[in-house]
TIMI-365539 format. One record per residue: residue number from 1; residue in one letter; x, y, z of N, C-alpha, C in turn. Coordinates in steps of 0.02 Angstrom, whole numbers, plus 50000, padded with zeros to 5 digits. Atoms other than C-alpha are relative to their C-alpha. Layout:
! residues N
resi; resn; npx; npy; npz; capx; capy; capz; cpx; cpy; cpz
NUM; a; X; Y; Z; X; Y; Z; X; Y; Z
...
This chain:
! residues 250
resi; resn; npx; npy; npz; capx; capy; capz; cpx; cpy; cpz
1; x; 50048; 49977; 50059; 46727; 53388; 50583; 49963; 49971; 49933
2; x; 50032; 50026; 50075; 46678; 53241; 50474; 49925; 49988; 50025
3; x; 50044; 50009; 49951; 46556; 53204; 50635; 49951; 50070; 49980
4; x; 50047; 49957; 49996; 46484; 53385; 50614; 49987; 49999; 49929
5; x; 50060; 49989; 50093; 46445; 53368; 50398; 49960; 49959; 50009
6; x; 50079; 50028; 50035; 46349; 53216; 50420; 49953; 50025; 50065
7; x; 50052; 49960; 49964; 46260; 53316; 50571; 49944; 50049; 49970
8; x; 50029; 49972; 50049; 46237; 53446; 50441; 49938; 49967; 49978
9; x; 50039; 50032; 50044; 46173; 53349; 50334; 49921; 49943; 50033
10; x; 50056; 50011; 49998; 46056; 53258; 50424; 49943; 50035; 50040
11; x; 50046; 49957; 49987; 45975; 53378; 50492; 49972; 50055; 49946
12; x; 50031; 50002; 50048; 45949; 53447; 50323; 49937; 49982; 49983
13; x; 50055; 50039; 50021; 45867; 53309; 50285; 49938; 49989; 50039
14; x; 50018; 49977; 49963; 45765; 53342; 50420; 49959; 50035; 49980
15; x; 50032; 49945; 50035; 45707; 53496; 50363; 49952; 50003; 49916
16; x; 50016; 50000; 50047; 45681; 53453; 50200; 49922; 49921; 49998
17; x; 50083; 50023; 49994; 45540; 53295; 50261; 49961; 50063; 50028
18; x; 50070; 49956; 49992; 45441; 53428; 50364; 49989; 50035; 49946
19; x; 50020; 49963; 50065; 45430; 53523; 50211; 49965; 49968; 49946
20; x; 50041; 50041; 50026; 45370; 53380; 50121; 49943; 49986; 50006
21; x; 50067; 50009; 49976; 45252; 53344; 50238; 49933; 50025; 50017
22; x; 50014; 49939; 50004; 45196; 53525; 50219; 49974; 50019; 49938
23; x; 49998; 49971; 50060; 45160; 53558; 50032; 49995; 50071; 50001
24; x; 50003; 49951; 49986; 45098; 53717; 50085; 50032; 50073; 50002
25; x; 49970; 49964; 49986; 45213; 53796; 50163; 50041; 49989; 50064
26; x; 49980; 49960; 49903; 45331; 53835; 50340; 50023; 50035; 50008
27; x; 49940; 49955; 49974; 45396; 53971; 50414; 50041; 49967; 50009
28; x; 49968; 50037; 49971; 45544; 53968; 50499; 50001; 49965; 50076
29; x; 50031; 50055; 49914; 45471; 53958; 50666; 49941; 49925; 50020
30; x; 49993; 50043; 50026; 45382; 53818; 50620; 50018; 49926; 49991
31; x; 49957; 50033; 50016; 45513; 53713; 50545; 50057; 49982; 50061
32; x; 49956; 50035; 49935; 45633; 53726; 50703; 49929; 49977; 50040
33; x; 50044; 50053; 49941; 45477; 53662; 50816; 49988; 49907; 49946
34; x; 49989; 50074; 50010; 45462; 53513; 50690; 50055; 49983; 50009
35; x; 49931; 50004; 49978; 45638; 53482; 50697; 50015; 49995; 50056
36; x; 49966; 49979; 49965; 45681; 53535; 50846; 50060; 50013; 50004
37; x; 49954; 49977; 50028; 45823; 53632; 50814; 49986; 50094; 50021
38; x; 50017; 49948; 49975; 45844; 53810; 50864; 49986; 50039; 49934
39; x; 50001; 49968; 50067; 45780; 53952; 50733; 50056; 50033; 49980
40; x; 49967; 49974; 50048; 45936; 54023; 50690; 50052; 49953; 49966
41; x; 49997; 50065; 50034; 46011; 53836; 50656; 49967; 49992; 49935
42; x; 50069; 49983; 50038; 45838; 53846; 50560; 50040; 50026; 49917
43; x; 50004; 49948; 50043; 45892; 53981; 50463; 50056; 50014; 49927
44; x; 49932; 50018; 50046; 46068; 53936; 50407; 50001; 49940; 49964
45; x; 49994; 50047; 50048; 46036; 53772; 50335; 49934; 50012; 49933
46; x; 50032; 49982; 50065; 45898; 53847; 50237; 50016; 50049; 49973
47; x; 49973; 49970; 50047; 45982; 53964; 50173; 50054; 49950; 49961
48; x; 49931; 50043; 50035; 46118; 53842; 50114; 49948; 49956; 49949
49; x; 50057; 50047; 50042; 45959; 53727; 50045; 49989; 50087; 49936
50; x; 50015; 49938; 50070; 45903; 53904; 49942; 50066; 50013; 49967
51; x; 49952; 49991; 50044; 46067; 53921; 49874; 49994; 49954; 49938
52; x; 49989; 50063; 50049; 46076; 53752; 49797; 49900; 49973; 49963
53; x; 50082; 49997; 50043; 45866; 53776; 49734; 49974; 49935; 50032
54; x; 50056; 50043; 49975; 45820; 53637; 49847; 49952; 50029; 50049
55; x; 50034; 49962; 49975; 45722; 53762; 49936; 49964; 50065; 49976
56; x; 49986; 49950; 50050; 45636; 53886; 49894; 49928; 50063; 50047
57; x; 50068; 49946; 49983; 45512; 54065; 49974; 49931; 49959; 49978
58; x; 50075; 50024; 49997; 45325; 53993; 49983; 49980; 50094; 49990
59; x; 50058; 49928; 50012; 45176; 54111; 49950; 49994; 50057; 50037
60; x; 50050; 49959; 49922; 45144; 54171; 50134; 50095; 50047; 50018
61; x; 49965; 49949; 49961; 45267; 54284; 50216; 50028; 49973; 50044
62; x; 49936; 50031; 49955; 45423; 54202; 50300; 49985; 49918; 49963
63; x; 50001; 50073; 49995; 45368; 54027; 50240; 50024; 49978; 49926
64; x; 49969; 50017; 50049; 45461; 53913; 50121; 49981; 49931; 49999
65; x; 49999; 50056; 50035; 45435; 53756; 50010; 50066; 49955; 49977
66; x; 49980; 50036; 50013; 45512; 53634; 49925; 50019; 50035; 49924
67; x; 49993; 49938; 50073; 45606; 53707; 49768; 50011; 49952; 49941
68; x; 50013; 50051; 50084; 45633; 53621; 49584; 50047; 49983; 50002
69; x; 49962; 50020; 50003; 45776; 53575; 49609; 49991; 49911; 50030
70; x; 50029; 50057; 49954; 45727; 53431; 49750; 49955; 49964; 49990
71; x; 50039; 50027; 50042; 45573; 53413; 49637; 50020; 49951; 49935
72; x; 49976; 50032; 50047; 45672; 53371; 49495; 50042; 49934; 50012
73; x; 49976; 50063; 49983; 45766; 53243; 49569; 49955; 49933; 50017
74; x; 50055; 50048; 49999; 45611; 53162; 49624; 49991; 49965; 49938
75; x; 50017; 50010; 50056; 45555; 53148; 49460; 50048; 49959; 49962
76; x; 49979; 50053; 50008; 45703; 53077; 49405; 50035; 49961; 50034
77; x; 49977; 50094; 49933; 45721; 52914; 49535; 49933; 50004; 49950
78; x; 50045; 50015; 50044; 45552; 52909; 49456; 49982; 49956; 49937
79; x; 49997; 50022; 50056; 45575; 52901; 49299; 50041; 49940; 49992
80; x; 49944; 50058; 49980; 45732; 52776; 49338; 49955; 49956; 50005
81; x; 50043; 50032; 49974; 45620; 52666; 49416; 49937; 49976; 49947
82; x; 50017; 49991; 50061; 45499; 52678; 49272; 50006; 49959; 49963
83; x; 49999; 50063; 50033; 45595; 52612; 49148; 50055; 49963; 50000
84; x; 49964; 50042; 50013; 45704; 52503; 49228; 49952; 49922; 50013
85; x; 50050; 50063; 50001; 45522; 52412; 49252; 49998; 49994; 49953
86; x; 50027; 50036; 50063; 45460; 52426; 49084; 50031; 49938; 49980
87; x; 49971; 50057; 50043; 45555; 52284; 49007; 49918; 49925; 50035
88; x; 50063; 50073; 49913; 45447; 52164; 49179; 49941; 50012; 49973
89; x; 50082; 50029; 50032; 45285; 52252; 49120; 49986; 49995; 49941
90; x; 50045; 50012; 50047; 45273; 52241; 48962; 50009; 49925; 49978
91; x; 50007; 50074; 50009; 45331; 52053; 48988; 49960; 49945; 50039
92; x; 50074; 50036; 49943; 45185; 52019; 49118; 49951; 50007; 49948
93; x; 50063; 50002; 50056; 45054; 52096; 48977; 50005; 49967; 49948
94; x; 50011; 50042; 50049; 45107; 52006; 48844; 50001; 49906; 50013
95; x; 50012; 50072; 49971; 45117; 51829; 48947; 49915; 50006; 50007
96; x; 50070; 50012; 49974; 44941; 51876; 49025; 49965; 50023; 49932
97; x; 50059; 49962; 50054; 44875; 51950; 48887; 49953; 50062; 50015
98; x; 50070; 49991; 49943; 44782; 52066; 49013; 50076; 50098; 49986
99; x; 49975; 49955; 49980; 44856; 52261; 49014; 50038; 50005; 50073
100; x; 49992; 49997; 49944; 44974; 52315; 49152; 50026; 50069; 50037
101; x; 49992; 49924; 49987; 45012; 52467; 49263; 50006; 50003; 50038
102; x; 49960; 49984; 49952; 45124; 52543; 49362; 49985; 50062; 50045
103; x; 50013; 49937; 49964; 45087; 52693; 49492; 50038; 49996; 50056
104; x; 49975; 50004; 49962; 45141; 52777; 49585; 49985; 50041; 50092
105; x; 50043; 49970; 49947; 45072; 52841; 49771; 50048; 50084; 49995
106; x; 49967; 49930; 49995; 45087; 53023; 49773; 49928; 50038; 50027
107; x; 50061; 49963; 49994; 44963; 53146; 49866; 49948; 49997; 50010
108; x; 50070; 50057; 49988; 44843; 53027; 49943; 49975; 49971; 49949
109; x; 50053; 50016; 50039; 44815; 52959; 49779; 50064; 49942; 49956
110; x; 49960; 50026; 50034; 44896; 52820; 49661; 50000; 50044; 49920
111; x; 49981; 49952; 50074; 44964; 52929; 49494; 50006; 49933; 49961
112; x; 49971; 50040; 50027; 44986; 52807; 49358; 50054; 50031; 49937
113; x; 49935; 49978; 50024; 45163; 52817; 49274; 50020; 49958; 49944
114; x; 49967; 50022; 50082; 45189; 52688; 49153; 49927; 49954; 49987
115; x; 50063; 50073; 50020; 45067; 52560; 49058; 50030; 49949; 49972
116; x; 49986; 50066; 50052; 45098; 52396; 48946; 49905; 49986; 49984
117; x; 50054; 49996; 50031; 44946; 52399; 48845; 49977; 49903; 49984
118; x; 50030; 50065; 50012; 44837; 52199; 48842; 50009; 49981; 49932
119; x; 50007; 50018; 50064; 44821; 52100; 48674; 49918; 49990; 50003
120; x; 50076; 49997; 50001; 44633; 52069; 48727; 49982; 50026; 49964
121; x; 50023; 49937; 50030; 44529; 52143; 48616; 49934; 50041; 50035
122; x; 50041; 49980; 49918; 44408; 52165; 48778; 50064; 50046; 50030
123; x; 49977; 50000; 49969; 44521; 52250; 48885; 50012; 50075; 50030
124; x; 50025; 49925; 49962; 44546; 52415; 49012; 50075; 50015; 49990
125; x; 49948; 49969; 50010; 44662; 52555; 48980; 50000; 50059; 50044
126; x; 50020; 49927; 49997; 44695; 52718; 49071; 50031; 50026; 50013
127; x; 49946; 49942; 50029; 44799; 52877; 49047; 50032; 49984; 50057
128; x; 49941; 49974; 49939; 44963; 52914; 49125; 49977; 50043; 49997
129; x; 50008; 49940; 49982; 44955; 53038; 49234; 49922; 50002; 50036
130; x; 50028; 50027; 49972; 44785; 52966; 49301; 50001; 50000; 50073
131; x; 49966; 50031; 49888; 44763; 52971; 49502; 49923; 49938; 50028
132; x; 50074; 50020; 49978; 44650; 52852; 49579; 50003; 49989; 50072
133; x; 50005; 49992; 49933; 44595; 52824; 49758; 50013; 49951; 50035
134; x; 49985; 50083; 49965; 44656; 52680; 49878; 49958; 49962; 50035
135; x; 50041; 50042; 49953; 44542; 52610; 50005; 49968; 49958; 49913
136; x; 50046; 50045; 50035; 44437; 52534; 49827; 50022; 49998; 49927
137; x; 49958; 50023; 50061; 44577; 52502; 49704; 50031; 49960; 50036
138; x; 49941; 50067; 49973; 44708; 52328; 49697; 50055; 50057; 49998
139; x; 49927; 49949; 49977; 44836; 52460; 49690; 50019; 50036; 50066
140; x; 50029; 49930; 49977; 44771; 52606; 49779; 50011; 49942; 50113
141; x; 50009; 50027; 49957; 44743; 52444; 49927; 50078; 49971; 50039
142; x; 49903; 50029; 49995; 44941; 52355; 49912; 50008; 50062; 50037
143; x; 49993; 49932; 49961; 44987; 52544; 49941; 49990; 49986; 50085
144; x; 50033; 49972; 49914; 44898; 52564; 50109; 50033; 49948; 50043
145; x; 49966; 50049; 49951; 44997; 52405; 50177; 50086; 50022; 50023
146; x; 49961; 49985; 49984; 45130; 52514; 50170; 50034; 50074; 50069
147; x; 50039; 49949; 49973; 45052; 52647; 50289; 50002; 49987; 50086
148; x; 50016; 49999; 49952; 45052; 52668; 50459; 49902; 49994; 50009
149; x; 50086; 49988; 50003; 44869; 52648; 50534; 49971; 50053; 49998
150; x; 50027; 49901; 50031; 44832; 52816; 50556; 50015; 50027; 49935
151; x; 50036; 49958; 50074; 44866; 52873; 50392; 49950; 49981; 49962
152; x; 50052; 50064; 50025; 44749; 52727; 50346; 49937; 50040; 50006
153; x; 50086; 49984; 49968; 44610; 52784; 50440; 50011; 50083; 49972
154; x; 50008; 49958; 50071; 44654; 52977; 50354; 49967; 49992; 49968
155; x; 50022; 50009; 50063; 44652; 52907; 50212; 49925; 50003; 49976
156; x; 50054; 50079; 50031; 44495; 52787; 50220; 49954; 50075; 50019
157; x; 50046; 49926; 50013; 44394; 52958; 50299; 49985; 50048; 49953
158; x; 49971; 49968; 50051; 44461; 53059; 50186; 49956; 49990; 49916
159; x; 50046; 50025; 50072; 44384; 52947; 50033; 49945; 50007; 50014
160; x; 50074; 49995; 49992; 44237; 52909; 50104; 49955; 50068; 50017
161; x; 50041; 49956; 49985; 44186; 53095; 50135; 50003; 50021; 49925
162; x; 50010; 49952; 50049; 44236; 53168; 49968; 49982; 49930; 49922
163; x; 50009; 50028; 50028; 44220; 52997; 49878; 49933; 49961; 49995
164; x; 50048; 50036; 49975; 44083; 52909; 49956; 49984; 49906; 49974
165; x; 49957; 50057; 50017; 44160; 52737; 49972; 49990; 49944; 50023
166; x; 50014; 50030; 49961; 44087; 52671; 50109; 50030; 49963; 50048
167; x; 49932; 50042; 49974; 44263; 52597; 50149; 50014; 50048; 50080
168; x; 49966; 49964; 49946; 44296; 52637; 50362; 50080; 49954; 49996
169; x; 49941; 50004; 49957; 44457; 52623; 50456; 49996; 49920; 50022
170; x; 50014; 50075; 49959; 44376; 52483; 50528; 50000; 49928; 49939
171; x; 49992; 50029; 50049; 44337; 52391; 50365; 50063; 49970; 49977
172; x; 49942; 49996; 50016; 44515; 52432; 50320; 50042; 49940; 50014
173; x; 49951; 50037; 49970; 44608; 52347; 50444; 50007; 49929; 50021
174; x; 49985; 50061; 50016; 44593; 52175; 50432; 49986; 49966; 49911
175; x; 49962; 50044; 50073; 44589; 52168; 50246; 50069; 50009; 49972
176; x; 49942; 49962; 50009; 44736; 52283; 50247; 50067; 49934; 50023
177; x; 49986; 50043; 49971; 44796; 52138; 50357; 50038; 49941; 49960
178; x; 49989; 50036; 50024; 44774; 51994; 50270; 50029; 50011; 49923
179; x; 49956; 49966; 50046; 44868; 52095; 50117; 50055; 49987; 49976
180; x; 49925; 50036; 49984; 45008; 52081; 50195; 50015; 49942; 50001
181; x; 49985; 50055; 49984; 44992; 51907; 50234; 50029; 49983; 49937
182; x; 49999; 50029; 50024; 44948; 51861; 50067; 50058; 50032; 49923
183; x; 49951; 49964; 50064; 45075; 52002; 49941; 49946; 50022; 49948
184; x; 50030; 49983; 50056; 44916; 52047; 49836; 49962; 50011; 50045
185; x; 50090; 49956; 49980; 44737; 52163; 49848; 49962; 49995; 49937
186; x; 50054; 50008; 50054; 44597; 52143; 49736; 49959; 50045; 50019
187; x; 50047; 49944; 50027; 44467; 52263; 49661; 49953; 49965; 49979
188; x; 50046; 50035; 50052; 44307; 52169; 49618; 49950; 50042; 50012
189; x; 50044; 49930; 50037; 44208; 52308; 49530; 50001; 50043; 50086
190; x; 50036; 49954; 49932; 44224; 52415; 49690; 50038; 50068; 49952
191; x; 49969; 49926; 50037; 44320; 52576; 49583; 49943; 50010; 49954
192; x; 50051; 49976; 50071; 44223; 52549; 49412; 49962; 49925; 49995
193; x; 50047; 50082; 50003; 44082; 52411; 49379; 50026; 49989; 49948
194; x; 49980; 50059; 50038; 44136; 52262; 49285; 50048; 50021; 49984
195; x; 49935; 50009; 50009; 44302; 52310; 49306; 50037; 49974; 50063
196; x; 49970; 50019; 49942; 44420; 52211; 49429; 50083; 49990; 49983
197; x; 49926; 49998; 49988; 44608; 52193; 49466; 50021; 49977; 50043
198; x; 49939; 50012; 49960; 44763; 52132; 49569; 50030; 50032; 50009
199; x; 49951; 49950; 50000; 44902; 52222; 49640; 50036; 49987; 50046
200; x; 49946; 50044; 49992; 45042; 52205; 49715; 50032; 50085; 49991
201; x; 49951; 49911; 50007; 45155; 52365; 49784; 50085; 49985; 50056
202; x; 49931; 50007; 49962; 45334; 52389; 49856; 50024; 50065; 49998
203; x; 49987; 49952; 49988; 45436; 52529; 49905; 50099; 50020; 49993
204; x; 49939; 49994; 50015; 45596; 52616; 49842; 50006; 50064; 50012
205; x; 49984; 49917; 49985; 45685; 52745; 49905; 49967; 50023; 50052
206; x; 50020; 49969; 49962; 45553; 52775; 50026; 49934; 50022; 49969
207; x; 50058; 49987; 50054; 45426; 52794; 49860; 49978; 49933; 50020
208; x; 50058; 50062; 50011; 45270; 52657; 49874; 49994; 50013; 49914
209; x; 50016; 49999; 50058; 45251; 52615; 49703; 49943; 49930; 50000
210; x; 50058; 50044; 50010; 45099; 52469; 49628; 50020; 49976; 49943
211; x; 49991; 50035; 50080; 45104; 52354; 49487; 49929; 49994; 49998
212; x; 50066; 50029; 49960; 44935; 52311; 49464; 49972; 49954; 49909
213; x; 50029; 50062; 50045; 44817; 52177; 49323; 49925; 50015; 50015
214; x; 50077; 49982; 50006; 44656; 52250; 49283; 49957; 49968; 49950
215; x; 50029; 50029; 50024; 44525; 52167; 49191; 49930; 49980; 49969
216; x; 50087; 50006; 49973; 44325; 52141; 49139; 50001; 49947; 50057
217; x; 49994; 50061; 49923; 44272; 52062; 49291; 49973; 49933; 49970
218; x; 49997; 50082; 50037; 44209; 51932; 49172; 50052; 49950; 50013
219; x; 49932; 50031; 50024; 44359; 51875; 49130; 50053; 49984; 50057
220; x; 49929; 50004; 49929; 44467; 51916; 49292; 49956; 49956; 50030
221; x; 50027; 50071; 49959; 44345; 51781; 49397; 50012; 49942; 49966
222; x; 49971; 50062; 50041; 44396; 51644; 49259; 50070; 50009; 50008
223; x; 49935; 50001; 50034; 44566; 51697; 49243; 50035; 50006; 50085
224; x; 49993; 49957; 49948; 44589; 51773; 49442; 50069; 49946; 50032
225; x; 49959; 50043; 49945; 44699; 51622; 49530; 50072; 50016; 49933
226; x; 49943; 49996; 50069; 44809; 51620; 49349; 50029; 50077; 50020
227; x; 49976; 49917; 49996; 44832; 51810; 49357; 50048; 50016; 50081
228; x; 49945; 49968; 49930; 44887; 51837; 49558; 50069; 49962; 49965
229; x; 49928; 50036; 49991; 45001; 51700; 49530; 50067; 50002; 49963
230; x; 49959; 49979; 50065; 45085; 51777; 49377; 50044; 50056; 50051
231; x; 49968; 49930; 49986; 45091; 51945; 49475; 50023; 49995; 50069
232; x; 49944; 49991; 49939; 45171; 51894; 49623; 50064; 49954; 49983
233; x; 49963; 50001; 50002; 45285; 51797; 49538; 50056; 50050; 49967
234; x; 49970; 49936; 50022; 45349; 51974; 49462; 50053; 50006; 50066
235; x; 49936; 49963; 49941; 45442; 52010; 49651; 50038; 49968; 49987
236; x; 49931; 50005; 49976; 45572; 51916; 49623; 50042; 50051; 49951
237; x; 49952; 49954; 50040; 45615; 52006; 49453; 50012; 50078; 50044
238; x; 50004; 49939; 49949; 45565; 52167; 49561; 50089; 50017; 50023
239; x; 49953; 50004; 49935; 45696; 52124; 49682; 50076; 49996; 49960
240; x; 49933; 50000; 50004; 45828; 52089; 49556; 50013; 50057; 49934
241; x; 49993; 49907; 50055; 45796; 52252; 49424; 50022; 50064; 50059
242; x; 49970; 49918; 49957; 45799; 52370; 49592; 50010; 49950; 50075
243; x; 49984; 50029; 49963; 45912; 52282; 49721; 49973; 50072; 50086
244; x; 50004; 49960; 49942; 45861; 52433; 49855; 49914; 49987; 50012
245; x; 50071; 49976; 49990; 45674; 52388; 49836; 49981; 49952; 50028
246; x; 50031; 50023; 49928; 45595; 52340; 49995; 49926; 49953; 49974
247; x; 50064; 49992; 50027; 45451; 52222; 49954; 49967; 49930; 50027
248; x; 50042; 50044; 49973; 45319; 52117; 50048; 49997; 49925; 49966
249; x; 49977; 50088; 49999; 45334; 51914; 50060; 50020; 50008; 49935
250; x; 49972; 50027; 50034; 45447; 51932; 49917; 50046; 49957; 50015
């Protein structure tokens, strides 16, 4: 009986992951095909998930999407990470005098979820909720190190088509390998003229987060080595505050 219950939970998780991968909604038949289960089994599990508001019927006939309860759980997890790391980014901002950003990889971009503004008179400030691309930003390139090569290639092609970034999968491949080795990524006037940044990324319960230190490029070039050193040093504190965090090179 215990094994049967574990199997049901595993199958429910597979269905939720399938729905997560396609936020337009999936029919029962498409869900069954993606998770390799009989349609009747998928129907029973989906009905149970609907009862818990983890899944809802989508706009299309016979389609299903993630429900408000699972979205609320995801938001609570993000708030938990942001709240836990708030003292850390505030301390880093005080220590460096520069703005410190916390961003989350979501829907193909880096969404700013928290920020500690620096004390420098000339400083960089982005809006909470703003979304940055991945291939030309420090936090984005750091986040890309957690994705497989196929996903990186898809994102690179999409951003080049939409934003004319000039970054191809070949361009990114060697840079990402270097970032994995060094533990940090750089944006040197790539996303915004006269703004540069360093960033690190880590994963918590499957979600990818990044902390970045942006600054006016002239000041960043002078302080680059010291800023990168302080940014890399916070990995130890991230591991202490978030024991389930996965940190490259930490």
